[in-house]
C-alpha positions as CSV (number, residue, x, y, z in Angstrom):
1,M,26.2,249.5,-104.6
2,R,22.9,248.7,-106.3
3,K,22.6,245.2,-107.7
4,K,22.1,244.6,-111.4
5,L,20.6,241.8,-113.5
6,L,22.7,240.5,-116.4
7,I,21.0,238.6,-119.3
8,N,22.8,237.2,-122.3
9,Y,20.1,236.1,-124.8
10,N,19.5,232.4,-124.7
11,N,17.1,230.7,-127.1
12,N,14.6,228.6,-125.1
13,S,11.4,226.6,-125.5
14,F,9.1,225.3,-122.9
15,K,5.8,223.6,-122.2
16,K,4.8,224.5,-118.7
17,T,2.0,225.0,-116.2
18,I,2.6,227.8,-113.7
19,L,0.9,229.7,-110.8
20,I,1.2,233.5,-110.5
21,D,1.3,235.4,-107.3
22,G,-2.0,236.6,-105.8
23,D,-3.7,239.8,-107.3
24,K,-2.2,242.9,-105.8
25,S,-5.3,245.2,-106.2
26,I,-7.5,242.5,-104.4
27,S,-4.9,241.8,-101.7
28,I,-4.8,245.5,-100.7
29,R,-8.7,245.8,-100.6
30,A,-8.9,242.5,-98.6
31,L,-6.6,244.0,-96.0
32,L,-8.5,247.3,-95.8
33,L,-11.9,245.7,-95.6
34,G,-10.7,243.1,-93.2
35,S,-9.5,245.9,-90.9
36,Q,-13.1,247.3,-90.8
37,A,-14.9,243.9,-90.3
38,H,-15.8,242.5,-86.9
39,G,-13.8,239.5,-85.9
40,K,-11.1,237.3,-87.4
41,T,-10.8,237.5,-91.2
42,L,-8.7,234.9,-93.2
43,I,-7.2,236.0,-96.6
44,E,-5.8,233.1,-98.5
45,N,-3.2,233.4,-101.2
46,I,-2.5,236.9,-100.3
47,L,0.3,238.5,-102.3
48,L,3.5,238.8,-100.2
49,S,5.1,241.6,-102.0
50,E,6.8,244.7,-100.6
51,D,3.7,246.8,-101.2
52,I,1.5,244.4,-99.2
53,I,4.0,244.1,-96.4
54,N,4.1,248.0,-96.2
55,S,0.2,248.0,-96.1
56,I,0.2,245.5,-93.3
57,N,2.7,247.5,-91.3
58,C,0.6,250.6,-91.7
59,L,-2.6,248.9,-90.5
60,K,-0.6,247.6,-87.4
61,K,0.3,251.2,-86.6
62,L,-3.5,251.9,-86.6
63,G,-4.0,249.2,-84.0
64,I,-5.1,246.3,-86.2
65,K,-3.6,242.9,-85.2
66,I,-2.5,241.0,-88.3
67,S,-0.5,237.7,-88.6
68,L,0.9,235.8,-91.5
69,N,1.3,232.1,-92.0
70,K,2.9,231.5,-95.4
71,K,0.4,233.0,-97.8
72,N,-2.5,233.0,-95.3
73,C,-3.2,236.4,-93.6
74,Y,-5.3,236.7,-90.5
75,I,-6.8,240.1,-89.7
76,F,-8.4,240.8,-86.3
77,G,-10.8,243.6,-87.3
78,R,-12.3,246.0,-84.8
79,G,-15.3,247.1,-86.9
80,L,-16.0,250.4,-88.7
81,N,-13.8,253.2,-87.3
82,G,-12.0,250.6,-85.2
83,F,-8.6,252.1,-85.7
84,K,-6.7,253.1,-82.6
85,Y,-5.8,256.7,-83.2
86,R,-3.0,258.5,-81.5
87,K,-0.9,261.6,-82.1
88,D,2.2,261.5,-84.3
89,I,1.3,258.5,-86.4
90,T,3.3,258.2,-89.7
91,L,2.2,255.7,-92.2
92,D,4.8,254.7,-94.9
93,A,3.1,253.3,-98.0
94,G,6.3,252.6,-99.8
95,N,5.6,252.3,-103.5
96,S,1.9,251.5,-103.3
97,G,-0.3,254.2,-104.8
98,T,-3.3,251.9,-104.3
99,F,-2.8,251.6,-100.5
100,A,-1.8,255.2,-100.1
101,R,-4.9,256.6,-101.8
102,L,-7.4,254.0,-100.4
103,I,-6.2,254.2,-96.8
104,L,-7.2,257.9,-96.8
105,G,-10.8,256.9,-97.3
106,L,-10.7,255.1,-94.0
107,L,-9.0,257.9,-92.1
108,V,-11.9,260.3,-92.5
109,K,-12.8,260.1,-88.8
110,S,-9.3,260.4,-87.3
111,P,-9.3,262.9,-84.4
112,Y,-5.6,263.6,-85.0
113,Y,-3.5,264.4,-87.9
114,I,-1.9,261.3,-89.5
115,K,1.1,261.7,-91.7
116,L,1.3,259.6,-95.0
117,V,4.6,259.2,-96.7
118,G,6.0,257.1,-99.5
119,D,9.1,256.3,-101.5
120,K,10.7,258.6,-104.0
121,S,8.5,257.4,-106.9
122,L,5.2,257.5,-105.0
123,S,6.1,260.9,-103.7
124,Q,6.0,262.3,-107.2
125,R,2.4,261.1,-107.9
126,D,-0.7,263.3,-107.8
127,F,-2.9,263.1,-104.6
128,E,-5.1,266.0,-105.4
129,R,-7.4,263.6,-107.2
130,V,-8.4,262.0,-103.8
131,I,-7.9,265.0,-101.6
132,L,-10.7,267.0,-103.3
133,P,-13.4,264.4,-102.8
134,L,-12.4,263.6,-99.3
135,Q,-12.4,267.3,-98.4
136,N,-16.1,267.3,-99.5
137,V,-16.6,264.2,-97.2
138,G,-15.3,266.2,-94.3
139,A,-11.5,265.5,-94.0
140,N,-8.9,268.2,-93.9
141,F,-5.4,268.0,-95.2
142,K,-1.9,269.6,-94.8
143,V,-0.2,269.2,-98.2
144,N,2.5,270.8,-100.3
145,D,1.8,273.0,-103.3
146,K,2.2,270.0,-105.7
147,K,-0.4,268.0,-103.8
148,T,2.0,265.1,-103.5
149,L,3.3,263.1,-100.5
150,P,4.1,263.6,-97.8
151,L,0.7,264.9,-96.6
152,Q,-1.3,264.9,-93.4
153,I,-5.0,264.1,-92.9
154,I,-7.4,264.7,-90.0
155,G,-10.9,263.6,-90.1
156,S,-14.3,264.8,-88.9
157,E,-16.9,263.6,-86.4
158,F,-19.5,263.8,-89.1
159,V,-18.7,262.2,-92.6
160,N,-20.8,263.7,-95.3
161,P,-22.5,261.5,-97.9
162,I,-21.7,263.2,-101.2
163,L,-22.3,263.1,-105.0
164,Y,-18.9,262.5,-106.6
165,I,-18.2,262.7,-110.3
166,E,-15.1,260.6,-111.2
167,N,-14.1,261.3,-114.8
168,K,-10.5,260.0,-114.9
169,G,-11.3,256.3,-115.0
170,S,-9.4,255.8,-111.7
171,A,-10.5,252.8,-109.6
172,Q,-8.4,254.3,-106.8
173,C,-10.3,257.6,-106.7
174,K,-13.6,255.8,-106.9
175,S,-12.6,253.3,-104.2
176,T,-11.3,255.8,-101.6
177,V,-14.7,257.6,-101.8
178,M,-16.5,254.3,-101.4
179,L,-14.4,253.4,-98.3
180,A,-15.1,256.8,-96.8
181,A,-18.8,256.2,-97.5
182,L,-18.7,253.3,-95.1
183,H,-18.5,255.8,-92.2
184,S,-21.2,258.1,-93.5
185,P,-24.9,258.2,-92.7
186,G,-27.2,258.2,-95.7
187,Q,-26.3,257.4,-99.2
188,T,-23.1,258.3,-101.2
189,I,-23.5,258.4,-105.0
190,I,-20.6,258.0,-107.3
191,K,-20.9,258.6,-111.1
192,A,-17.6,257.1,-112.4
193,K,-16.0,256.5,-115.8
194,K,-15.4,252.8,-116.2
195,S,-12.4,251.3,-114.3
196,R,-11.6,248.2,-112.2
197,D,-14.6,247.2,-110.1
198,H,-12.9,245.1,-107.4
199,T,-14.2,247.3,-104.6
200,E,-17.8,247.1,-105.9
201,N,-17.5,243.3,-106.1
202,F,-16.0,243.1,-102.6
203,F,-18.8,245.3,-101.1
204,K,-21.4,242.9,-102.6
205,Y,-19.6,239.9,-101.4
206,L,-19.5,241.3,-97.8
207,G,-23.2,242.3,-97.9
208,I,-22.5,246.1,-97.7
209,P,-25.5,248.0,-99.1
210,I,-24.5,248.9,-102.7
211,T,-26.2,249.2,-106.1
212,V,-24.4,249.6,-109.4
213,K,-26.0,250.7,-112.6
214,K,-23.9,250.4,-115.7
215,D,-24.0,251.8,-119.2
216,K,-21.3,251.6,-121.9
217,Y,-19.0,254.2,-120.5
218,N,-20.0,255.0,-116.9
219,D,-21.2,253.4,-113.7
220,E,-23.4,254.9,-111.1
221,I,-22.6,253.5,-107.7
222,K,-24.7,254.1,-104.6
223,V,-23.3,253.1,-101.1
224,R,-25.3,253.3,-97.9
225,G,-23.0,253.8,-95.0
226,Q,-22.7,252.9,-91.3
227,K,-23.6,249.2,-92.1
228,M,-21.5,246.9,-89.9
229,F,-20.2,243.7,-91.5
230,K,-18.7,240.5,-90.1
231,S,-15.3,239.0,-90.6
232,F,-14.9,236.9,-93.8
233,R,-12.8,234.3,-95.6
234,Y,-11.5,235.3,-99.0
235,K,-9.1,233.5,-101.4
236,V,-7.2,235.8,-103.7
237,P,-7.0,234.8,-107.4
238,S,-3.7,235.1,-109.4
239,D,-2.9,238.5,-110.7
240,P,-3.8,239.1,-114.4
241,S,-1.3,242.0,-114.7
242,S,1.6,239.8,-113.6
243,S,0.3,237.0,-115.8
244,A,0.5,239.4,-118.9
245,F,4.4,239.3,-118.9
246,F,4.5,235.5,-119.3
247,I,1.8,235.6,-121.9
248,V,3.7,237.9,-124.0
249,L,7.0,236.0,-123.4
250,T,5.3,232.8,-124.7
251,L,3.8,234.6,-127.7
252,L,7.1,236.2,-128.9
253,S,9.2,233.0,-128.2
254,K,9.4,229.9,-130.5
255,N,7.8,226.5,-129.8
256,C,6.4,227.5,-126.4
257,E,3.1,226.6,-124.6
258,L,2.0,227.9,-121.3
259,K,-1.0,227.4,-118.9
260,I,-1.5,229.9,-116.1
261,K,-3.9,228.6,-113.4
262,N,-6.5,230.4,-111.4
263,V,-6.2,233.9,-112.9
264,N,-8.5,236.8,-112.1
265,I,-10.4,237.4,-115.3
266,N,-12.5,240.3,-114.1
267,E,-13.7,242.1,-117.2
268,S,-12.0,245.3,-116.2
269,R,-8.7,243.5,-116.1
270,I,-8.4,241.5,-119.3
271,G,-8.3,244.3,-121.9
272,Y,-4.8,243.2,-122.8
273,I,-6.0,239.7,-123.7
274,K,-8.6,241.2,-126.0
275,I,-5.9,243.4,-127.6
276,L,-3.4,240.5,-128.1
277,N,-6.1,238.3,-129.7
278,K,-6.9,241.2,-132.0
279,M,-3.2,241.2,-132.9
280,G,-3.4,237.5,-133.9
281,A,-2.7,235.7,-130.6
282,K,-5.0,232.8,-129.8
283,I,-5.1,233.1,-126.1
284,K,-7.8,230.7,-124.6
285,I,-9.7,231.1,-121.3
286,T,-11.0,227.8,-119.8
287,N,-12.3,226.4,-116.5
288,V,-14.2,229.7,-115.7
289,K,-15.6,230.0,-112.2
290,I,-16.7,232.7,-109.8
291,K,-15.2,232.7,-106.3
292,C,-15.7,235.4,-103.7
293,G,-17.5,237.6,-106.2
294,E,-14.6,237.6,-108.7
295,K,-14.4,235.5,-112.0
296,Q,-11.3,233.4,-112.4
297,A,-10.0,230.9,-114.9
298,D,-7.1,229.1,-116.5
299,I,-5.3,230.9,-119.4
300,F,-3.6,229.0,-122.2
301,V,-1.3,230.5,-124.7
302,K,1.3,229.3,-127.3
303,S,3.9,230.9,-129.5
304,Q,2.6,233.0,-132.4
305,S,4.8,233.2,-135.5
306,T,3.3,236.6,-136.5
307,L,1.4,239.3,-134.7
308,K,-0.2,242.2,-136.6
309,G,-0.3,245.9,-135.6
310,I,-3.4,247.3,-134.0
311,K,-5.2,250.6,-133.5
312,C,-6.0,250.3,-129.8
313,P,-9.5,251.4,-128.9
314,P,-9.2,254.1,-126.2
315,S,-12.4,252.7,-124.5
316,L,-10.2,249.8,-123.4
317,N,-7.4,252.0,-121.8
318,S,-8.6,251.7,-118.2
319,N,-8.8,247.9,-118.7
320,L,-5.1,247.6,-119.5
321,I,-3.5,250.6,-117.8
322,D,-1.0,248.4,-116.0
323,E,-0.3,246.2,-119.1
324,F,0.5,248.8,-121.7
325,L,4.3,248.5,-121.4
326,I,4.2,244.7,-122.3
327,I,1.6,245.4,-125.0
328,F,4.0,248.0,-126.5
329,L,6.6,245.2,-126.5
330,A,4.3,242.9,-128.5
331,A,3.5,245.7,-130.9
332,A,7.3,246.2,-131.5
333,K,7.5,242.7,-132.8
334,A,4.3,242.9,-134.8
335,E,3.9,243.5,-138.5
336,G,2.8,247.0,-139.4
337,V,2.0,250.1,-137.2
338,S,0.3,250.1,-133.9
339,T,-1.3,253.2,-132.4
340,F,-2.3,254.0,-128.8
341,S,-4.0,257.2,-127.8
342,K,-5.5,259.1,-124.8
343,L,-2.8,257.7,-122.5
344,G,-2.2,260.7,-120.3
345,E,-3.0,258.5,-117.2
346,L,0.0,256.3,-118.1
347,N,2.4,259.0,-117.2
348,K,0.8,259.3,-113.6
349,K,1.7,255.7,-112.6
350,E,5.0,254.7,-110.8
351,S,6.9,256.5,-113.5
352,P,6.2,258.5,-116.7
353,R,5.5,255.2,-118.3
354,L,4.5,256.4,-121.8
355,K,7.7,258.3,-122.2
356,L,9.9,255.6,-120.7
357,G,8.1,252.9,-122.7
358,S,8.9,254.8,-126.0
359,K,12.5,255.2,-124.8
360,L,12.8,251.4,-124.2
361,L,11.6,250.6,-127.6
362,N,14.0,253.2,-129.2
363,Q,16.8,251.4,-127.4
364,L,15.8,248.2,-129.1
365,G,16.0,249.9,-132.5
366,I,12.2,250.3,-132.8
367,K,10.9,253.6,-134.4
368,T,8.2,255.3,-132.4
369,K,6.3,258.6,-132.6
370,L,5.5,260.0,-129.1
371,T,3.2,262.8,-128.0
372,N,2.0,263.8,-124.5
373,N,-0.8,261.2,-124.6
374,S,-0.2,258.9,-127.5
375,L,2.3,256.5,-129.0
376,K,2.8,255.1,-132.5
377,I,5.0,252.0,-132.8
378,F,6.5,250.8,-136.1
379,G,6.8,247.1,-135.6
380,N,9.7,244.9,-136.8
381,P,9.1,241.2,-136.6
382,Q,12.5,240.3,-137.9
383,I,14.5,242.3,-135.2
384,E,17.2,240.3,-133.4
385,L,19.6,242.4,-131.3
386,K,23.3,241.8,-131.1
387,K,24.2,244.9,-129.1
388,K,24.4,245.7,-125.4
389,I,21.4,247.3,-123.7
390,N,21.6,249.2,-120.5
391,I,18.3,249.9,-118.6
392,K,18.7,252.5,-115.8
393,N,17.1,255.7,-114.4
394,Y,13.5,254.2,-114.7
395,F,12.3,255.3,-111.2
396,K,12.6,251.7,-110.0
397,D,9.3,251.1,-111.8
398,H,8.6,247.3,-111.4
399,R,6.7,247.0,-114.7
400,I,9.6,248.6,-116.7
401,F,12.0,246.1,-115.1
402,M,9.8,243.1,-115.9
403,T,9.1,244.4,-119.4
404,S,12.9,244.8,-119.9
405,V,13.5,241.2,-118.8
406,I,10.9,239.8,-121.3
407,A,12.5,242.0,-124.0
408,A,15.9,240.5,-123.3
409,Y,14.6,236.9,-123.8
410,T,12.7,237.7,-127.0
411,F,14.7,240.5,-128.8
412,G,18.2,239.2,-128.1
413,G,21.3,241.2,-127.1
414,K,23.2,241.5,-123.9
415,W,21.3,243.2,-121.2
416,E,22.3,245.0,-117.9
417,I,19.3,246.1,-115.8
418,D,19.8,248.3,-112.7
419,D,17.7,248.2,-109.5
420,F,16.6,244.6,-110.1
421,N,14.9,244.4,-106.8
422,S,12.1,246.7,-108.0
423,Y,10.0,243.7,-109.1
424,R,9.6,242.7,-105.4
425,S,7.0,245.5,-104.9
426,S,4.4,243.7,-107.0
427,F,5.6,240.3,-108.1
428,P,8.2,238.6,-105.8
429,S,8.2,235.2,-107.6
430,F,8.9,236.8,-111.0
431,L,12.5,235.7,-111.4
432,N,11.7,232.3,-109.8
433,I,9.2,231.6,-112.6
434,I,11.7,232.9,-115.2
435,K,14.1,230.2,-113.9
436,K,11.3,227.6,-113.9
437,L,10.7,228.2,-117.6
438,G,14.4,227.5,-118.2
439,Y,15.9,231.0,-118.7
440,K,19.2,232.0,-117.2
441,F,20.4,235.3,-115.8
442,K,23.1,236.6,-113.4
443,I,22.8,239.0,-110.5
444,Y,25.8,241.1,-109.6
């Protein structure tokens, strides 16, 4: 029988300083690039979630020696194209779309077909978006009509440098082509709609030949391949997406103050802070520093008696794609109407998040107006639930689970949330931090 989380609303106030788990996006990129470096790489503060453990196990199947000592990860890289290929390899990415899409970029020289699989949720997500550019690079695929997992990839002896136009604002699509470009002679050019730039920053940090030209909406990225790079040492900052849940918990609670230390504040990851501040929050960023090519800082937030509705600029969508659910929750307790548009990509995450986010708010008694790519939320600052709320059939989406937990502690009511272990895919210390802040729950 699947375990459930039971929460009876308990009023609570806190004044705490916390540390959030390591950034998931960066942890996965560190593993992949460490596998291509020459020598022993050390990744400190790596996220030890299910997604990362699955990623490590896949790399081990490809002949990369990896060891863990608490939150330190040692990768014994074999250089570019250093994987040990053999017939009948199956890689299980679990729930991680980032690893599943990015690893394909490093398999473009495999002499044998390699099978890539994932869990039920990942197996419903679109892979055509990375298959098409990698076919131009030289890879071949065996795939079903829906272009979803499972699939098989076989590489080519010659990897083509290509011109790739990325117009979805997907860091995963951009990054898999960049990783493939490492194996290509000549120069790969990517013209990409703005999205997370962790891969670009990592390339610069490692001395991989890369140039980036930016304008307001797009980036032009040029990567020159076949440049060997040495092992490295990298300390992963705390995950801003995970931090967002506790920032909103603090904002929507009474008499609370919270400091979160050493958070990644990459400009492509803090769109949600900009939105919350526009809604009336007073979130402060202090102690800013750059480490390993990424900006990090401490974040301070305190309770806000009133938030106001917002018309979210679509230009910020790619900068808060993983935080929309918790932003929706803040909008539900804000004064006035909030509108969010051009959100089609949100339904291509671990679940149809736009649809399920609207459904969650409706369960809370919040009126919404939903279309295929937009959501209007009619906020109600006075709402205080007395009823029972049951959250189920949400594709085990970790962000829906965590948003539901924050809703339980800020909206009231008696909550029963199925598949509580879903949070372990991205944020294994989530419930421990909830306890540290003084909140209670039961598992049964």
